[in-house]
ROSE-4610 file (N, C-alpha, C; in Angstrom, 1 decimal, always signed):
// ROSE-4610
residu = [M/M/M/S/S/S/V/V/V/E/E/E/V/V/V/R/R/R/V/V/V/P/P/P/A/A/A/V/V/V/L/L/L/R/R/R/K/K/K/H/H/H/T/T/T/G/G/G/G/G/G/T/T/T/G/G/G/V/V/V/V/V/V/H/H/H/S/S/S/D/D/D/G/G/G/T/T/T/T/T/T/V/V/V/G/G/G/A/A/A/V/V/V/I/I/I/E/E/E/D/D/D/L/L/L/D/D/D/H/H/H/R/R/R/Y/Y/Y/P/P/P/G/G/G/I/I/I/K/K/K/N/N/N/E/E/E/L/L/L/L/L/L/T/T/T/E/E/E/A/A/A/G/G/G/Q/Q/Q/V/V/V/R/R/R/Q/Q/Q/F/F/F/V/V/V/N/N/N/I/I/I/Y/Y/Y/V/V/V/N/N/N/D/D/D/E/E/E/D/D/D/I/I/I/R/R/R/Y/Y/Y/L/L/L/D/D/D/R/R/R/L/L/L/S/S/S/T/T/T/P/P/P/V/V/V/S/S/S/T/T/T/G/G/G/D/D/D/Q/Q/Q/L/L/L/A/A/A/I/I/I/L/L/L/P/P/P/A/A/A/V/V/V/A/A/A/G/G/G/G/G/G/A/A/A/G/G/G/P/P/P/T/T/T/E/E/E/R/R/R/G/G/G/A/A/A]
num = [1/1/1/2/2/2/3/3/3/4/4/4/5/5/5/6/6/6/7/7/7/8/8/8/9/9/9/10/10/10/11/11/11/12/12/12/13/13/13/14/14/14/15/15/15/16/16/16/17/17/17/18/18/18/19/19/19/20/20/20/21/21/21/22/22/22/23/23/23/24/24/24/25/25/25/26/26/26/27/27/27/28/28/28/29/29/29/30/30/30/31/31/31/32/32/32/33/33/33/34/34/34/35/35/35/36/36/36/37/37/37/38/38/38/39/39/39/40/40/40/41/41/41/42/42/42/43/43/43/44/44/44/45/45/45/46/46/46/47/47/47/48/48/48/49/49/49/50/50/50/51/51/51/52/52/52/53/53/53/54/54/54/55/55/55/56/56/56/57/57/57/58/58/58/59/59/59/60/60/60/61/61/61/62/62/62/63/63/63/64/64/64/65/65/65/66/66/66/67/67/67/68/68/68/69/69/69/70/70/70/71/71/71/72/72/72/73/73/73/74/74/74/75/75/75/76/76/76/77/77/77/78/78/78/79/79/79/80/80/80/81/81/81/82/82/82/83/83/83/84/84/84/85/85/85/86/86/86/87/87/87/88/88/88/89/89/89/90/90/90/91/91/91/92/92/92/93/93/93/94/94/94/95/95/95/96/96/96/97/97/97/98/98/98/99/99/99]
x = [+120.4/+119.8/+120.7/+120.4/+121.3/+120.9/+121.8/+121.6/+122.5/+121.9/+122.7/+123.4/+124.7/+125.5/+126.1/+125.8/+126.4/+127.7/+128.8/+130.1/+130.6/+131.0/+131.4/+132.8/+133.1/+134.4/+135.6/+135.6/+136.8/+137.0/+136.0/+136.2/+136.3/+136.2/+136.2/+137.5/+138.6/+139.9/+139.7/+138.8/+138.6/+137.7/+136.9/+136.0/+136.4/+137.7/+138.2/+137.6/+137.1/+136.5/+135.0/+134.4/+133.0/+132.2/+131.2/+130.4/+129.2/+128.7/+127.6/+128.0/+127.9/+128.2/+127.0/+127.0/+126.0/+126.6/+125.9/+126.5/+125.3/+125.7/+124.7/+124.7/+123.6/+123.5/+122.1/+121.7/+120.4/+120.3/+121.5/+121.7/+122.7/+122.8/+123.8/+125.2/+125.3/+126.6/+127.0/+126.1/+126.4/+126.8/+126.2/+126.5/+127.9/+128.3/+129.6/+130.7/+130.4/+131.3/+131.4/+130.3/+130.4/+131.2/+131.0/+131.7/+133.2/+133.6/+135.0/+135.6/+134.8/+135.2/+135.5/+134.6/+134.7/+135.8/+135.8/+136.7/+137.5/+138.6/+139.3/+139.8/+139.6/+140.0/+138.9/+137.8/+136.7/+136.1/+136.0/+135.4/+136.2/+137.5/+138.3/+138.1/+137.6/+137.3/+135.9/+135.1/+133.7/+133.5/+134.2/+134.0/+135.3/+135.1/+136.3/+136.7/+137.8/+138.3/+137.3/+136.5/+135.4/+134.2/+134.2/+133.1/+131.9/+132.2/+131.1/+131.4/+130.3/+130.4/+131.3/+132.2/+133.1/+132.3/+132.9/+132.2/+131.8/+132.7/+132.4/+132.0/+131.3/+130.7/+129.2/+128.4/+126.9/+126.5/+125.6/+125.1/+123.6/+123.0/+121.6/+121.1/+119.9/+119.2/+117.9/+117.8/+116.6/+116.3/+117.3/+117.3/+117.0/+117.1/+116.9/+118.3/+118.7/+119.9/+119.9/+120.9/+120.9/+121.1/+121.6/+121.8/+120.4/+119.4/+118.1/+117.2/+117.9/+117.2/+117.9/+118.4/+119.1/+120.6/+121.1/+122.5/+123.0/+124.0/+124.5/+123.6/+122.7/+121.7/+120.5/+120.4/+119.3/+119.1/+117.9/+117.7/+117.7/+118.1/+118.0/+117.4/+116.8/+116.1/+116.6/+116.4/+116.7/+116.1/+116.9/+116.4/+116.6/+117.0/+117.2/+118.5/+118.5/+119.7/+120.4/+121.7/+122.5/+123.5/+123.4/+124.3/+125.3/+126.5/+127.6/+128.0/+127.9/+128.3/+129.3/+130.4/+131.3/+130.7/+130.8/+130.3/+131.3/+130.7/+131.5/+131.4/+132.5/+132.4/+133.2/+132.9/+133.7/+132.8/+133.3/+132.6/+133.6/+133.0/+133.9/+134.8/+135.9/+136.8/+136.5/+137.3/+136.9/+137.0/+136.1/+136.1/+136.5/+137.0/+137.3/+136.1/+135.8/+134.7/+135.2/+134.4/+134.7/+135.8/+136.1/+137.2/+136.6]
y = [+110.2/+109.5/+108.5/+107.3/+106.2/+105.9/+106.1/+105.9/+104.8/+103.9/+102.8/+103.3/+103.2/+103.7/+102.5/+102.4/+101.4/+101.9/+101.3/+101.7/+100.9/+101.5/+100.7/+100.1/+99.1/+98.3/+99.2/+100.2/+101.1/+102.0/+102.1/+102.9/+102.1/+100.8/+99.9/+99.9/+100.4/+100.5/+101.4/+102.3/+103.2/+102.5/+101.6/+101.0/+99.6/+99.2/+97.9/+96.8/+97.1/+96.1/+95.9/+96.7/+96.6/+97.3/+96.7/+97.2/+98.0/+97.8/+98.5/+98.9/+100.3/+100.8/+101.7/+102.1/+103.0/+104.3/+105.4/+106.7/+107.6/+108.6/+109.6/+110.9/+111.5/+112.9/+113.1/+114.4/+114.8/+115.2/+115.4/+115.7/+114.8/+114.7/+113.9/+114.5/+115.8/+116.4/+116.0/+116.0/+115.6/+114.1/+113.3/+111.9/+111.7/+112.4/+112.3/+112.8/+113.8/+114.3/+113.2/+112.6/+111.5/+110.3/+110.0/+108.9/+109.2/+110.4/+110.8/+110.8/+111.1/+110.9/+109.5/+108.6/+107.2/+106.5/+106.9/+106.3/+107.4/+107.9/+109.0/+108.8/+109.9/+109.9/+109.7/+109.2/+108.8/+110.1/+111.2/+112.4/+113.0/+112.9/+113.4/+112.6/+111.4/+110.6/+111.0/+111.6/+111.9/+113.4/+114.3/+115.7/+116.4/+117.5/+118.3/+119.2/+119.9/+120.8/+121.9/+122.2/+123.2/+122.7/+121.4/+120.8/+120.4/+120.2/+119.7/+118.2/+117.5/+116.1/+116.0/+115.1/+115.0/+114.6/+114.9/+114.7/+113.3/+112.4/+111.0/+110.2/+110.8/+110.2/+110.5/+109.5/+109.6/+109.2/+110.0/+109.6/+109.6/+108.5/+108.4/+108.2/+108.8/+108.6/+107.9/+106.6/+105.8/+105.8/+105.6/+105.5/+106.8/+107.9/+109.2/+109.9/+110.4/+111.0/+112.4/+112.7/+113.9/+115.1/+114.9/+116.1/+116.7/+115.9/+116.4/+116.7/+116.6/+116.9/+118.2/+118.2/+119.3/+119.1/+118.2/+117.9/+117.5/+118.1/+117.7/+118.2/+119.1/+119.5/+118.6/+117.6/+116.7/+116.0/+116.1/+115.6/+114.0/+113.4/+112.0/+111.7/+110.6/+110.1/+108.8/+108.4/+107.1/+106.0/+105.1/+104.0/+104.3/+105.5/+105.8/+105.0/+104.8/+104.2/+105.2/+105.3/+106.2/+105.3/+105.4/+104.6/+105.5/+105.2/+105.9/+105.0/+105.6/+104.8/+105.6/+105.0/+105.7/+105.6/+106.8/+106.8/+106.0/+105.2/+104.4/+104.9/+105.2/+105.6/+104.6/+104.6/+103.7/+103.1/+102.1/+101.4/+100.7/+100.3/+99.6/+100.6/+100.2/+101.0/+100.9/+101.6/+101.5/+100.1/+99.9/+98.5/+98.6/+97.5/+97.5/+97.0/+97.7/+97.4/+96.5/+95.5/+94.7/+93.6/+93.4/+92.4/+91.1]
z = [+71.8/+70.7/+70.1/+70.2/+69.6/+68.1/+67.2/+65.8/+65.3/+64.5/+64.0/+62.7/+62.7/+61.5/+60.8/+59.5/+58.7/+58.0/+58.3/+57.9/+56.7/+55.6/+54.4/+54.7/+54.0/+54.2/+54.2/+53.3/+53.2/+54.4/+55.3/+56.5/+57.8/+57.6/+58.8/+59.5/+58.9/+59.6/+60.8/+60.8/+61.9/+63.0/+62.6/+63.6/+64.0/+63.8/+64.2/+63.4/+62.1/+61.3/+61.4/+62.3/+62.6/+61.5/+60.9/+59.9/+60.3/+61.6/+62.1/+63.5/+63.8/+65.1/+65.5/+66.7/+67.2/+67.7/+67.4/+67.7/+68.2/+68.9/+69.5/+68.8/+68.7/+68.2/+67.7/+67.6/+67.1/+65.7/+65.1/+63.6/+63.0/+61.7/+61.1/+61.4/+61.5/+61.8/+63.2/+64.2/+65.6/+65.6/+64.8/+64.8/+64.3/+63.3/+62.7/+63.8/+64.5/+65.6/+66.6/+67.0/+68.0/+67.5/+66.2/+65.6/+65.6/+65.3/+65.3/+66.7/+67.7/+69.1/+69.5/+69.0/+69.3/+68.4/+67.1/+66.1/+65.4/+66.1/+65.6/+64.1/+63.3/+61.9/+61.0/+61.4/+60.5/+59.9/+60.7/+60.2/+59.0/+59.0/+57.9/+56.6/+56.8/+55.6/+55.0/+55.8/+55.4/+55.0/+55.7/+55.5/+55.0/+54.3/+53.8/+55.0/+54.8/+55.8/+56.1/+55.1/+55.2/+55.9/+56.3/+57.0/+56.1/+54.8/+53.9/+53.6/+53.3/+53.0/+51.7/+51.7/+50.6/+49.3/+48.2/+46.9/+46.6/+47.0/+46.7/+47.9/+48.8/+50.0/+49.9/+50.1/+50.2/+51.6/+52.2/+53.5/+53.4/+53.9/+53.9/+55.3/+55.6/+56.9/+56.5/+57.0/+56.6/+55.1/+54.3/+52.9/+52.2/+52.9/+52.3/+52.2/+51.0/+50.8/+51.5/+52.4/+53.1/+52.2/+51.0/+50.1/+49.7/+49.8/+49.4/+50.7/+51.8/+53.1/+53.6/+54.8/+55.4/+55.5/+54.7/+54.7/+56.1/+56.7/+58.0/+59.1/+58.8/+59.8/+59.8/+59.0/+59.0/+60.3/+60.9/+62.2/+62.2/+63.3/+63.5/+64.8/+64.9/+66.2/+66.6/+67.8/+68.3/+67.4/+67.0/+66.1/+64.6/+64.3/+62.8/+62.4/+61.1/+60.5/+59.6/+59.8/+59.0/+58.2/+56.9/+56.0/+55.3/+55.4/+54.7/+53.5/+52.3/+51.1/+50.3/+49.9/+49.0/+47.6/+46.9/+45.5/+44.7/+43.8/+42.9/+41.5/+40.8/+39.4/+38.6/+37.3/+36.4/+35.4/+34.8/+33.8/+32.8/+31.8/+30.8/+30.0/+29.7/+29.0/+27.5/+26.7/+25.2/+24.7/+23.7/+23.1/+21.7/+21.1/+19.7/+18.9/+17.9/+17.0/+15.9/+15.5/+14.4/+14.7/+15.9/+16.3/+16.4]
């Protein structure tokens, strides 16, 4: 099953700068394993040592967050799109009032 994987800029060091790659697998977890075989080290960026998706990594299959599906067991089919997005936190710092 060939799945299109969208790789964020911060992880493209593993894919030689490529933003869209193709990977094989029938679940999100299998796709990540295949990605790591093709692009060594990428799995460590996505999963903890316990094999869970890292806290500040979001993975979507066809625009659906896998946290609300079957997580790494979420099935994928040929032609599906898997998007890896780093969570971004932050905002404006404290402001001065009356300045």
